[in-house]
N, CA, C and O atoms as a GROMACS GRO file, in nm:
protein
  292
    1MET      N    1   0.085  -0.118   0.000
    1MET     CA    2   0.000   0.000   0.000
    1MET      C    3   0.090   0.124   0.000
    1MET      O    4   0.186   0.132   0.076
    2LYS      N    5   0.056   0.217  -0.084
    2LYS     CA    6   0.136   0.339  -0.097
    2LYS      C    7   0.115   0.430   0.023
    2LYS      O    8   0.013   0.424   0.091
    3LEU      N    9   0.214   0.515   0.046
    3LEU     CA   10   0.206   0.609   0.157
    3LEU      C   11   0.092   0.708   0.138
    3LEU      O   12   0.027   0.747   0.235
    4GLU      N   13   0.066   0.750   0.014
    4GLU     CA   14  -0.042   0.845  -0.011
    4GLU      C   15  -0.179   0.783   0.016
    4GLU      O   16  -0.271   0.853   0.058
    5ASP      N   17  -0.193   0.652  -0.007
    5ASP     CA   18  -0.319   0.584   0.025
    5ASP      C   19  -0.340   0.578   0.176
    5ASP      O   20  -0.451   0.598   0.225
    6ILE      N   21  -0.233   0.551   0.249
    6ILE     CA   22  -0.242   0.548   0.395
    6ILE      C   23  -0.277   0.686   0.449
    6ILE      O   24  -0.358   0.699   0.541
    7ALA      N   25  -0.216   0.788   0.393
    7ALA     CA   26  -0.245   0.925   0.436
    7ALA      C   27  -0.391   0.961   0.407
    7ALA      O   28  -0.457   1.023   0.490
    8LEU      N   29  -0.441   0.922   0.290
    8LEU     CA   30  -0.580   0.951   0.255
    8LEU      C   31  -0.676   0.880   0.349
    8LEU      O   32  -0.776   0.939   0.392
    9ILE      N   33  -0.648   0.754   0.382
    9ILE     CA   34  -0.732   0.680   0.476
    9ILE      C   35  -0.731   0.748   0.612
    9ILE      O   36  -0.835   0.760   0.676
   10GLY      N   37  -0.614   0.792   0.656
   10GLY     CA   38  -0.603   0.861   0.784
   10GLY      C   39  -0.683   0.990   0.786
   10GLY      O   40  -0.751   1.020   0.884
   11ILE      N   41  -0.673   1.066   0.678
   11ILE     CA   42  -0.748   1.192   0.670
   11ILE      C   43  -0.898   1.165   0.671
   11ILE      O   44  -0.972   1.238   0.737
   12LEU      N   45  -0.943   1.064   0.599
   12LEU     CA   46  -1.086   1.031   0.597
   12LEU      C   47  -1.135   0.987   0.735
   12LEU      O   48  -1.245   1.025   0.777
   13ILE      N   49  -1.056   0.909   0.805
   13ILE     CA   50  -1.096   0.865   0.939
   13ILE      C   51  -1.103   0.983   1.034
   13ILE      O   52  -1.199   0.996   1.110
   14ILE      N   53  -1.002   1.069   1.031
   14ILE     CA   54  -1.001   1.185   1.121
   14ILE      C   55  -1.116   1.280   1.089
   14ILE      O   56  -1.180   1.331   1.181
   15SER      N   57  -1.143   1.304   0.961
   15SER     CA   58  -1.254   1.393   0.926
   15SER      C   59  -1.388   1.331   0.962
   15SER      O   60  -1.480   1.402   1.002
   16GLY      N   61  -1.402   1.198   0.948
   16GLY     CA   62  -1.526   1.132   0.988
   16GLY      C   63  -1.552   1.144   1.137
   16GLY      O   64  -1.665   1.168   1.179
   17VAL      N   65  -1.447   1.126   1.216
   17VAL     CA   66  -1.461   1.142   1.361
   17VAL      C   67  -1.498   1.286   1.394
   17VAL      O   68  -1.580   1.310   1.483
   18GLY      N   69  -1.438   1.380   1.324
   18GLY     CA   70  -1.471   1.521   1.347
   18GLY      C   71  -1.615   1.553   1.314
   18GLY      O   72  -1.681   1.628   1.387
   19VAL      N   73  -1.666   1.499   1.204
   19VAL     CA   74  -1.806   1.522   1.166
   19VAL      C   75  -1.900   1.461   1.269
   19VAL      O   76  -1.999   1.524   1.307
   20LEU      N   77  -1.870   1.340   1.314
   20LEU     CA   78  -1.953   1.278   1.418
   20LEU      C   79  -1.951   1.356   1.548
   20LEU      O   80  -2.054   1.373   1.612
   21PHE      N   81  -1.833   1.405   1.587
   21PHE     CA   82  -1.822   1.484   1.709
   21PHE      C   83  -1.900   1.615   1.696
   21PHE      O   84  -1.971   1.655   1.788
   22TYR      N   85  -1.888   1.681   1.581
   22TYR     CA   86  -1.961   1.805   1.558
   22TYR      C   87  -2.112   1.781   1.560
   22TYR      O   88  -2.188   1.860   1.617
   23GLY      N   89  -2.156   1.672   1.497
   23GLY     CA   90  -2.299   1.637   1.500
   23GLY      C   91  -2.348   1.611   1.641
   23GLY      O   92  -2.458   1.651   1.677
   24ALA      N   93  -2.266   1.542   1.722
   24ALA     CA   94  -2.304   1.516   1.861
   24ALA      C   95  -2.314   1.647   1.938
   24ALA      O   96  -2.403   1.662   2.021
   25LEU      N   97  -2.224   1.741   1.912
   25LEU     CA   98  -2.231   1.871   1.980
   25LEU      C   99  -2.358   1.947   1.943
   25LEU      O  100  -2.419   2.012   2.027
   26ILE      N  101  -2.398   1.938   1.816
   26ILE     CA  102  -2.520   2.006   1.774
   26ILE      C  103  -2.642   1.944   1.842
   26ILE      O  104  -2.729   2.016   1.890
   27VAL      N  105  -2.646   1.811   1.848
   27VAL     CA  106  -2.758   1.744   1.913
   27VAL      C  107  -2.762   1.778   2.061
   27VAL      O  108  -2.868   1.810   2.114
   28LEU      N  109  -2.650   1.773   2.128
   28LEU     CA  110  -2.646   1.806   2.270
   28LEU      C  111  -2.681   1.952   2.294
   28LEU      O  112  -2.746   1.985   2.394
   29GLY      N  113  -2.639   2.040   2.205
   29GLY     CA  114  -2.673   2.181   2.220
   29GLY      C  115  -2.821   2.208   2.203
   29GLY      O  116  -2.877   2.291   2.274
   30THR      N  117  -2.885   2.138   2.111
   30THR     CA  118  -3.029   2.159   2.094
   30THR      C  119  -3.109   2.096   2.207
   30THR      O  120  -3.215   2.146   2.243
   31ILE      N  121  -3.058   1.986   2.263
   31ILE     CA  122  -3.127   1.926   2.377
   31ILE      C  123  -3.109   2.012   2.501
   31ILE      O  124  -3.198   2.019   2.585
   32ALA      N  125  -2.995   2.080   2.514
   32ALA     CA  126  -2.967   2.163   2.630
   32ALA      C  127  -3.065   2.280   2.637
   32ALA      O  128  -3.101   2.324   2.746
   33THR      N  129  -3.107   2.331   2.522
   33THR     CA  130  -3.207   2.438   2.521
   33THR      C  131  -3.344   2.373   2.504
   33THR      O  132  -3.413   2.393   2.404
   34PHE      N  133  -3.383   2.295   2.604
   34PHE     CA  134  -3.486   2.193   2.592
   34PHE      C  135  -3.612   2.233   2.515
   34PHE      O  136  -3.635   2.174   2.409
   35PRO      N  137  -3.692   2.325   2.558
   35PRO     CA  138  -3.818   2.340   2.483
   35PRO      C  139  -3.799   2.399   2.344
   35PRO      O  140  -3.879   2.374   2.254
   36PHE      N  141  -3.694   2.478   2.325
   36PHE     CA  142  -3.675   2.546   2.198
   36PHE      C  143  -3.591   2.465   2.101
   36PHE      O  144  -3.602   2.482   1.980
   37GLY      N  145  -3.508   2.377   2.152
   37GLY     CA  146  -3.419   2.301   2.066
   37GLY      C  147  -3.483   2.179   2.003
   37GLY      O  148  -3.433   2.130   1.901
   38LEU      N  149  -3.591   2.129   2.060
   38LEU     CA  150  -3.654   2.009   2.006
   38LEU      C  151  -3.710   2.026   1.865
   38LEU      O  152  -3.694   1.935   1.783
   39PRO      N  153  -3.775   2.137   1.833
   39PRO     CA  154  -3.820   2.153   1.693
   39PRO      C  155  -3.703   2.157   1.595
   39PRO      O  156  -3.712   2.103   1.484
   40VAL      N  157  -3.594   2.219   1.634
   40VAL     CA  158  -3.476   2.222   1.548
   40VAL      C  159  -3.421   2.081   1.529
   40VAL      O  160  -3.383   2.043   1.418
   41LEU      N  161  -3.418   2.005   1.636
   41LEU     CA  162  -3.369   1.868   1.630
   41LEU      C  163  -3.461   1.782   1.542
   41LEU      O  164  -3.414   1.700   1.464
   42ALA      N  165  -3.592   1.802   1.554
   42ALA     CA  166  -3.687   1.727   1.472
   42ALA      C  167  -3.672   1.764   1.324
   42ALA      O  168  -3.672   1.675   1.239
   43LEU      N  169  -3.658   1.891   1.293
   43LEU     CA  170  -3.641   1.934   1.154
   43LEU      C  171  -3.509   1.881   1.098
   43LEU      O  172  -3.503   1.839   0.982
   44GLY      N  173  -3.405   1.882   1.178
   44GLY     CA  174  -3.278   1.827   1.134
   44GLY      C  175  -3.288   1.678   1.106
   44GLY      O  176  -3.232   1.628   1.008
   45GLY      N  177  -3.361   1.605   1.191
   45GLY     CA  178  -3.380   1.463   1.170
   45GLY      C  179  -3.458   1.434   1.043
   45GLY      O  180  -3.426   1.341   0.970
   46ILE      N  181  -3.561   1.514   1.017
   46ILE     CA  182  -3.639   1.498   0.894
   46ILE      C  183  -3.553   1.526   0.772
   46ILE      O  184  -3.560   1.454   0.672
   47PHE      N  185  -3.471   1.631   0.780
   47PHE     CA  186  -3.382   1.664   0.669
   47PHE      C  187  -3.284   1.550   0.641
   47PHE      O  188  -3.265   1.513   0.525
   48VAL      N  189  -3.224   1.496   0.743
   48VAL     CA  190  -3.128   1.386   0.726
   48VAL      C  191  -3.199   1.264   0.667
   48VAL      O  192  -3.145   1.198   0.578
   49PHE      N  193  -3.319   1.233   0.714
   49PHE     CA  194  -3.394   1.119   0.664
   49PHE      C  195  -3.426   1.134   0.516
   49PHE      O  196  -3.408   1.040   0.439
   50VAL      N  197  -3.473   1.252   0.476
   50VAL     CA  198  -3.507   1.276   0.336
   50VAL      C  199  -3.381   1.275   0.249
   50VAL      O  200  -3.382   1.219   0.140
   51PHE      N  201  -3.275   1.337   0.297
   51PHE     CA  202  -3.149   1.342   0.221
   51PHE      C  203  -3.095   1.202   0.197
   51PHE      O  204  -3.054   1.170   0.085
   52LEU      N  205  -3.093   1.118   0.300
   52LEU     CA  206  -3.044   0.982   0.284
   52LEU      C  207  -3.135   0.901   0.191
   52LEU      O  208  -3.086   0.818   0.114
   53GLY      N  209  -3.266   0.925   0.198
   53GLY     CA  210  -3.358   0.857   0.106
   53GLY      C  211  -3.332   0.893  -0.039
   53GLY      O  212  -3.334   0.806  -0.126
   54VAL      N  213  -3.307   1.020  -0.065
   54VAL     CA  214  -3.279   1.064  -0.202
   54VAL      C  215  -3.147   1.006  -0.252
   54VAL      O  216  -3.138   0.960  -0.366
   55VAL      N  217  -3.045   1.007  -0.168
   55VAL     CA  218  -2.915   0.953  -0.209
   55VAL      C  219  -2.925   0.804  -0.236
   55VAL      O  220  -2.872   0.756  -0.336
   56LEU      N  221  -2.992   0.729  -0.149
   56LEU     CA  222  -3.007   0.585  -0.170
   56LEU      C  223  -3.088   0.554  -0.295
   56LEU      O  224  -3.057   0.460  -0.368
   57GLN      N  225  -3.192   0.634  -0.319
   57GLN     CA  226  -3.274   0.613  -0.439
   57GLN      C  227  -3.191   0.639  -0.564
   57GLN      O  228  -3.202   0.565  -0.662
   58ARG      N  229  -3.109   0.742  -0.563
   58ARG     CA  230  -3.026   0.772  -0.679
   58ARG      C  231  -2.921   0.665  -0.702
   58ARG      O  232  -2.892   0.629  -0.816
   59MET      N  233  -2.864   0.612  -0.596
   59MET     CA  234  -2.760   0.512  -0.611
   59MET      C  235  -2.815   0.380  -0.664
   59MET      O  236  -2.741   0.304  -0.727
   60ASN      N  237  -2.942   0.351  -0.640
   60ASN     CA  238  -3.000   0.223  -0.680
   60ASN      C  239  -3.087   0.233  -0.806
   60ASN      O  240  -3.155   0.137  -0.840
   61ASN      N  241  -3.085   0.347  -0.875
   61ASN     CA  242  -3.171   0.366  -0.992
   61ASN      C  243  -3.093   0.333  -1.118
   61ASN      O  244  -3.000   0.405  -1.156
   62LYS      N  245  -3.130   0.223  -1.184
   62LYS     CA  246  -3.060   0.179  -1.304
   62LYS      C  247  -3.088   0.270  -1.424
   62LYS      O  248  -3.003   0.285  -1.511
   63GLU      N  249  -3.206   0.330  -1.427
   63GLU     CA  250  -3.240   0.418  -1.540
   63GLU      C  251  -3.148   0.541  -1.541
   63GLU      O  252  -3.101   0.581  -1.647
   64ASP      N  253  -3.123   0.601  -1.424
   64ASP     CA  254  -3.033   0.715  -1.418
   64ASP      C  255  -2.891   0.675  -1.457
   64ASP      O  256  -2.822   0.752  -1.523
   65ASP      N  257  -2.849   0.557  -1.418
   65ASP     CA  258  -2.716   0.509  -1.456
   65ASP      C  259  -2.705   0.494  -1.607
   65ASP      O  260  -2.602   0.528  -1.666
   66TYR      N  261  -2.810   0.442  -1.669
   66TYR     CA  262  -2.810   0.425  -1.815
   66TYR      C  263  -2.792   0.560  -1.884
   66TYR      O  264  -2.708   0.574  -1.973
   67TYR      N  265  -2.872   0.660  -1.842
   67TYR     CA  266  -2.863   0.791  -1.907
   67TYR      C  267  -2.730   0.858  -1.879
   67TYR      O  268  -2.676   0.928  -1.965
   68GLU      N  269  -2.677   0.836  -1.760
   68GLU     CA  270  -2.548   0.897  -1.726
   68GLU      C  271  -2.435   0.840  -1.812
   68GLU      O  272  -2.343   0.913  -1.850
   69LYS      N  273  -2.442   0.712  -1.843
   69LYS     CA  274  -2.335   0.648  -1.919
   69LYS      C  275  -2.352   0.658  -2.070
   69LYS      O  276  -2.252   0.668  -2.142
   70ASN      N  277  -2.475   0.657  -2.121
   70ASN     CA  278  -2.497   0.641  -2.264
   70ASN      C  279  -2.549   0.764  -2.337
   70ASN      O  280  -2.533   0.774  -2.459
   71ILE      N  281  -2.609   0.858  -2.268
   71ILE     CA  282  -2.669   0.972  -2.335
   71ILE      C  283  -2.575   1.092  -2.325
   71ILE      O  284  -2.538   1.133  -2.215
   72LYS      N  285  -2.537   1.146  -2.439
   72LYS     CA  286  -2.449   1.264  -2.443
   72LYS      C  287  -2.531   1.383  -2.488
   72LYS      O  288  -2.613   1.373  -2.579
   73GLU      N  289  -2.509   1.496  -2.424
   73GLU     CA  290  -2.583   1.617  -2.462
   73GLU      C  291  -2.505   1.698  -2.560
   73GLU      O  292  -2.550   1.804  -2.603
   0.00000   0.00000   0.00000
């Protein structure tokens, strides 16, 4: 394995941990402001749910893959 591949894996792991930590801080911050933070937390959860649904649908759609590979504009 090349040194640049190891460095890239390390950077991805460190950035993933940072994103998870930042997300945990946001969740804890909205829970700390209890009555006012819950709607924000609910809206954020809905956004994440819809975003992941769209990404998964796009990744599993064979028709979009066909047009992406074969149709030139």
